[in-house]
mmJSON file of the N, C-alpha and C atoms, coordinates in Angstrom:
{"data_MODEL":{"atom_site":{
"group_PDB":["ATOM","ATOM","ATOM","ATOM","ATOM","ATOM","ATOM","ATOM","ATOM","ATOM","ATOM","ATOM","ATOM","ATOM","ATOM","ATOM","ATOM","ATOM","ATOM","ATOM","ATOM","ATOM","ATOM","ATOM","ATOM","ATOM","ATOM","ATOM","ATOM","ATOM","ATOM","ATOM","ATOM","ATOM","ATOM","ATOM","ATOM","ATOM","ATOM","ATOM","ATOM","ATOM","ATOM","ATOM","ATOM","ATOM","ATOM","ATOM","ATOM","ATOM","ATOM","ATOM","ATOM","ATOM","ATOM","ATOM","ATOM","ATOM","ATOM","ATOM","ATOM","ATOM","ATOM","ATOM","ATOM","ATOM","ATOM","ATOM","ATOM","ATOM","ATOM","ATOM","ATOM","ATOM","ATOM","ATOM","ATOM","ATOM","ATOM","ATOM","ATOM","ATOM","ATOM","ATOM","ATOM","ATOM","ATOM","ATOM","ATOM","ATOM","ATOM","ATOM","ATOM","ATOM","ATOM","ATOM","ATOM","ATOM","ATOM"],
"id":[1,2,3,4,5,6,7,8,9,10,11,12,13,14,15,16,17,18,19,20,21,22,23,24,25,26,27,28,29,30,31,32,33,34,35,36,37,38,39,40,41,42,43,44,45,46,47,48,49,50,51,52,53,54,55,56,57,58,59,60,61,62,63,64,65,66,67,68,69,70,71,72,73,74,75,76,77,78,79,80,81,82,83,84,85,86,87,88,89,90,91,92,93,94,95,96,97,98,99],
"type_symbol":["N","C","C","N","C","C","N","C","C","N","C","C","N","C","C","N","C","C","N","C","C","N","C","C","N","C","C","N","C","C","N","C","C","N","C","C","N","C","C","N","C","C","N","C","C","N","C","C","N","C","C","N","C","C","N","C","C","N","C","C","N","C","C","N","C","C","N","C","C","N","C","C","N","C","C","N","C","C","N","C","C","N","C","C","N","C","C","N","C","C","N","C","C","N","C","C","N","C","C"],
"label_atom_id":["N","CA","C","N","CA","C","N","CA","C","N","CA","C","N","CA","C","N","CA","C","N","CA","C","N","CA","C","N","CA","C","N","CA","C","N","CA","C","N","CA","C","N","CA","C","N","CA","C","N","CA","C","N","CA","C","N","CA","C","N","CA","C","N","CA","C","N","CA","C","N","CA","C","N","CA","C","N","CA","C","N","CA","C","N","CA","C","N","CA","C","N","CA","C","N","CA","C","N","CA","C","N","CA","C","N","CA","C","N","CA","C","N","CA","C"],
"label_alt_id":[null,null,null,null,null,null,null,null,null,null,null,null,null,null,null,null,null,null,null,null,null,null,null,null,null,null,null,null,null,null,null,null,null,null,null,null,null,null,null,null,null,null,null,null,null,null,null,null,null,null,null,null,null,null,null,null,null,null,null,null,null,null,null,null,null,null,null,null,null,null,null,null,null,null,null,null,null,null,null,null,null,null,null,null,null,null,null,null,null,null,null,null,null,null,null,null,null,null,null],
"label_comp_id":["MET","MET","MET","SER","SER","SER","LYS","LYS","LYS","ASN","ASN","ASN","TYR","TYR","TYR","THR","THR","THR","PRO","PRO","PRO","GLU","GLU","GLU","GLU","GLU","GLU","ARG","ARG","ARG","ASP","ASP","ASP","GLU","GLU","GLU","ILE","ILE","ILE","GLN","GLN","GLN","LYS","LYS","LYS","ARG","ARG","ARG","LEU","LEU","LEU","THR","THR","THR","ASP","ASP","ASP","LEU","LEU","LEU","VAL","VAL","VAL","ARG","ARG","ARG","LYS","LYS","LYS","SER","SER","SER","GLY","GLY","GLY","ARG","ARG","ARG","MET","MET","MET","THR","THR","THR","PHE","PHE","PHE","GLY","GLY","GLY","GLU","GLU","GLU","LEU","LEU","LEU","ARG","ARG","ARG"],
"label_asym_id":["A","A","A","A","A","A","A","A","A","A","A","A","A","A","A","A","A","A","A","A","A","A","A","A","A","A","A","A","A","A","A","A","A","A","A","A","A","A","A","A","A","A","A","A","A","A","A","A","A","A","A","A","A","A","A","A","A","A","A","A","A","A","A","A","A","A","A","A","A","A","A","A","A","A","A","A","A","A","A","A","A","A","A","A","A","A","A","A","A","A","A","A","A","A","A","A","A","A","A"],
"label_entity_id":["1","1","1","1","1","1","1","1","1","1","1","1","1","1","1","1","1","1","1","1","1","1","1","1","1","1","1","1","1","1","1","1","1","1","1","1","1","1","1","1","1","1","1","1","1","1","1","1","1","1","1","1","1","1","1","1","1","1","1","1","1","1","1","1","1","1","1","1","1","1","1","1","1","1","1","1","1","1","1","1","1","1","1","1","1","1","1","1","1","1","1","1","1","1","1","1","1","1","1"],
"label_seq_id":[1,1,1,2,2,2,3,3,3,4,4,4,5,5,5,6,6,6,7,7,7,8,8,8,9,9,9,10,10,10,11,11,11,12,12,12,13,13,13,14,14,14,15,15,15,16,16,16,17,17,17,18,18,18,19,19,19,20,20,20,21,21,21,22,22,22,23,23,23,24,24,24,25,25,25,26,26,26,27,27,27,28,28,28,29,29,29,30,30,30,31,31,31,32,32,32,33,33,33],
"pdbx_PDB_ins_code":[null,null,null,null,null,null,null,null,null,null,null,null,null,null,null,null,null,null,null,null,null,null,null,null,null,null,null,null,null,null,null,null,null,null,null,null,null,null,null,null,null,null,null,null,null,null,null,null,null,null,null,null,null,null,null,null,null,null,null,null,null,null,null,null,null,null,null,null,null,null,null,null,null,null,null,null,null,null,null,null,null,null,null,null,null,null,null,null,null,null,null,null,null,null,null,null,null,null,null],
"Cartn_x":[-0.809,0.758,1.56,2.07,3.132,4.525,5.032,6.346,6.846,8.018,9.308,9.837,9.198,9.501,10.54,11.733,12.688,11.886,12.623,11.662,11.725,12.503,12.565,11.495,11.387,9.899,9.052,8.822,7.607,7.076,8.164,7.787,7.492,7.794,7.646,5.83,5.837,4.572,3.503,3.834,3.064,2.369,3.404,3.459,2.82,2.901,1.461,0.591,0.511,-0.638,-2.118,-0.951,-1.932,-1.861,-1.146,-1.276,-2.679,-2.588,-3.893,-4.919,-5.179,-6.32,-6.651,-6.085,-6.376,-6.378,-5.921,-6.826,-7.903,-8.193,-9.441,-10.877,-10.132,-11.263,-11.917,-11.07,-11.894,-10.789,-11.345,-10.196,-10.28,-9.639,-8.734,-8.101,-7.291,-6.213,-6.895,-8.066,-8.494,-8.569,-9.072,-8.674,-7.849,-6.759,-5.237,-4.221,-4.886,-4.047,-4.203],
"Cartn_y":[-4.839,-4.749,-5.826,-6.181,-7.436,-7.284,-6.257,-5.59,-6.516,-6.613,-7.22,-5.872,-5.764,-4.99,-5.019,-4.855,-5.076,-4.899,-5.811,-5.291,-3.835,-2.898,-2.037,-1.14,-1.795,-0.704,-1.387,-2.437,-2.464,-2.283,-2.369,-1.774,-0.338,0.539,1.855,1.917,1.104,1.197,0.969,0.099,-0.363,0.379,1.473,2.664,3.787,3.947,4.844,4.482,3.261,2.903,2.557,2.211,2.488,4.031,4.92,6.445,6.777,6.492,6.534,6.415,4.766,4.6,5.551,5.51,6.602,7.36,8.016,9.62,9.426,8.65,8.296,7.987,7.172,6.09,5.224,4.614,3.659,2.255,1.275,-0.262,-0.367,-0.036,0.041,-1.45,-2.197,-2.959,-4.293,-4.203,-5.241,-4.924,-3.747,-3.059,-3.246,-2.672,-2.419,-3.546,-4.678,-6.206,-6.424],
"Cartn_z":[-10.84,-9.771,-9.999,-11.44,-11.386,-11.243,-10.599,-10.519,-9.69,-9.493,-8.559,-7.588,-6.349,-5.701,-4.56,-4.118,-3.275,-2.118,-0.618,0.728,0.886,0.66,1.232,-0.015,-0.954,-2.01,-1.606,-1.21,-0.814,0.779,1.532,2.654,3.203,1.65,1.528,1.185,-0.033,-0.789,0.529,1.179,2.184,3.212,3.933,4.56,4.04,2.553,1.716,2.086,1.434,1.468,2.791,3.915,5.395,5.498,4.877,5.413,4.747,3.694,2.352,2.964,3.603,4.538,5.019,6.146,7.311,7.13,6.141,5.978,5.018,4.284,3.442,4.16,5.301,6.466,5.61,4.983,3.773,3.807,3.551,4.268,2.862,1.928,0.821,0.267,0.927,0.752,-0.253,-0.064,-1.123,-2.194,-3.021,-3.969,-4.764,-3.607,-4.397,-4.736,-4.046,-4.265,-6.128],
"occupancy":[1.0,1.0,1.0,1.0,1.0,1.0,1.0,1.0,1.0,1.0,1.0,1.0,1.0,1.0,1.0,1.0,1.0,1.0,1.0,1.0,1.0,1.0,1.0,1.0,1.0,1.0,1.0,1.0,1.0,1.0,1.0,1.0,1.0,1.0,1.0,1.0,1.0,1.0,1.0,1.0,1.0,1.0,1.0,1.0,1.0,1.0,1.0,1.0,1.0,1.0,1.0,1.0,1.0,1.0,1.0,1.0,1.0,1.0,1.0,1.0,1.0,1.0,1.0,1.0,1.0,1.0,1.0,1.0,1.0,1.0,1.0,1.0,1.0,1.0,1.0,1.0,1.0,1.0,1.0,1.0,1.0,1.0,1.0,1.0,1.0,1.0,1.0,1.0,1.0,1.0,1.0,1.0,1.0,1.0,1.0,1.0,1.0,1.0,1.0],
"B_iso_or_equiv":[0.0,0.0,0.0,0.0,0.0,0.0,0.0,0.0,0.0,0.0,0.0,0.0,0.0,0.0,0.0,0.0,0.0,0.0,0.0,0.0,0.0,0.0,0.0,0.0,0.0,0.0,0.0,0.0,0.0,0.0,0.0,0.0,0.0,0.0,0.0,0.0,0.0,0.0,0.0,0.0,0.0,0.0,0.0,0.0,0.0,0.0,0.0,0.0,0.0,0.0,0.0,0.0,0.0,0.0,0.0,0.0,0.0,0.0,0.0,0.0,0.0,0.0,0.0,0.0,0.0,0.0,0.0,0.0,0.0,0.0,0.0,0.0,0.0,0.0,0.0,0.0,0.0,0.0,0.0,0.0,0.0,0.0,0.0,0.0,0.0,0.0,0.0,0.0,0.0,0.0,0.0,0.0,0.0,0.0,0.0,0.0,0.0,0.0,0.0],
"pdbx_formal_charge":[null,null,null,null,null,null,null,null,null,null,null,null,null,null,null,null,null,null,null,null,null,null,null,null,null,null,null,null,null,null,null,null,null,null,null,null,null,null,null,null,null,null,null,null,null,null,null,null,null,null,null,null,null,null,null,null,null,null,null,null,null,null,null,null,null,null,null,null,null,null,null,null,null,null,null,null,null,null,null,null,null,null,null,null,null,null,null,null,null,null,null,null,null,null,null,null,null,null,null],
"auth_seq_id":[1,1,1,2,2,2,3,3,3,4,4,4,5,5,5,6,6,6,7,7,7,8,8,8,9,9,9,10,10,10,11,11,11,12,12,12,13,13,13,14,14,14,15,15,15,16,16,16,17,17,17,18,18,18,19,19,19,20,20,20,21,21,21,22,22,22,23,23,23,24,24,24,25,25,25,26,26,26,27,27,27,28,28,28,29,29,29,30,30,30,31,31,31,32,32,32,33,33,33],
"auth_comp_id":["MET","MET","MET","SER","SER","SER","LYS","LYS","LYS","ASN","ASN","ASN","TYR","TYR","TYR","THR","THR","THR","PRO","PRO","PRO","GLU","GLU","GLU","GLU","GLU","GLU","ARG","ARG","ARG","ASP","ASP","ASP","GLU","GLU","GLU","ILE","ILE","ILE","GLN","GLN","GLN","LYS","LYS","LYS","ARG","ARG","ARG","LEU","LEU","LEU","THR","THR","THR","ASP","ASP","ASP","LEU","LEU","LEU","VAL","VAL","VAL","ARG","ARG","ARG","LYS","LYS","LYS","SER","SER","SER","GLY","GLY","GLY","ARG","ARG","ARG","MET","MET","MET","THR","THR","THR","PHE","PHE","PHE","GLY","GLY","GLY","GLU","GLU","GLU","LEU","LEU","LEU","ARG","ARG","ARG"],
"auth_asym_id":["A","A","A","A","A","A","A","A","A","A","A","A","A","A","A","A","A","A","A","A","A","A","A","A","A","A","A","A","A","A","A","A","A","A","A","A","A","A","A","A","A","A","A","A","A","A","A","A","A","A","A","A","A","A","A","A","A","A","A","A","A","A","A","A","A","A","A","A","A","A","A","A","A","A","A","A","A","A","A","A","A","A","A","A","A","A","A","A","A","A","A","A","A","A","A","A","A","A","A"],
"auth_atom_id":["N","CA","C","N","CA","C","N","CA","C","N","CA","C","N","CA","C","N","CA","C","N","CA","C","N","CA","C","N","CA","C","N","CA","C","N","CA","C","N","CA","C","N","CA","C","N","CA","C","N","CA","C","N","CA","C","N","CA","C","N","CA","C","N","CA","C","N","CA","C","N","CA","C","N","CA","C","N","CA","C","N","CA","C","N","CA","C","N","CA","C","N","CA","C","N","CA","C","N","CA","C","N","CA","C","N","CA","C","N","CA","C","N","CA","C"],
"pdbx_PDB_model_num":[1,1,1,1,1,1,1,1,1,1,1,1,1,1,1,1,1,1,1,1,1,1,1,1,1,1,1,1,1,1,1,1,1,1,1,1,1,1,1,1,1,1,1,1,1,1,1,1,1,1,1,1,1,1,1,1,1,1,1,1,1,1,1,1,1,1,1,1,1,1,1,1,1,1,1,1,1,1,1,1,1,1,1,1,1,1,1,1,1,1,1,1,1,1,1,1,1,1,1]
}}}
């Protein structure tokens, strides 16, 4: 993911990733970076 996101987009993406991690019960931030 080498796109340039605006602060709003980046924040929204972070919220979605956090929500997915909570649902899956797995910490996958290292994989998604």
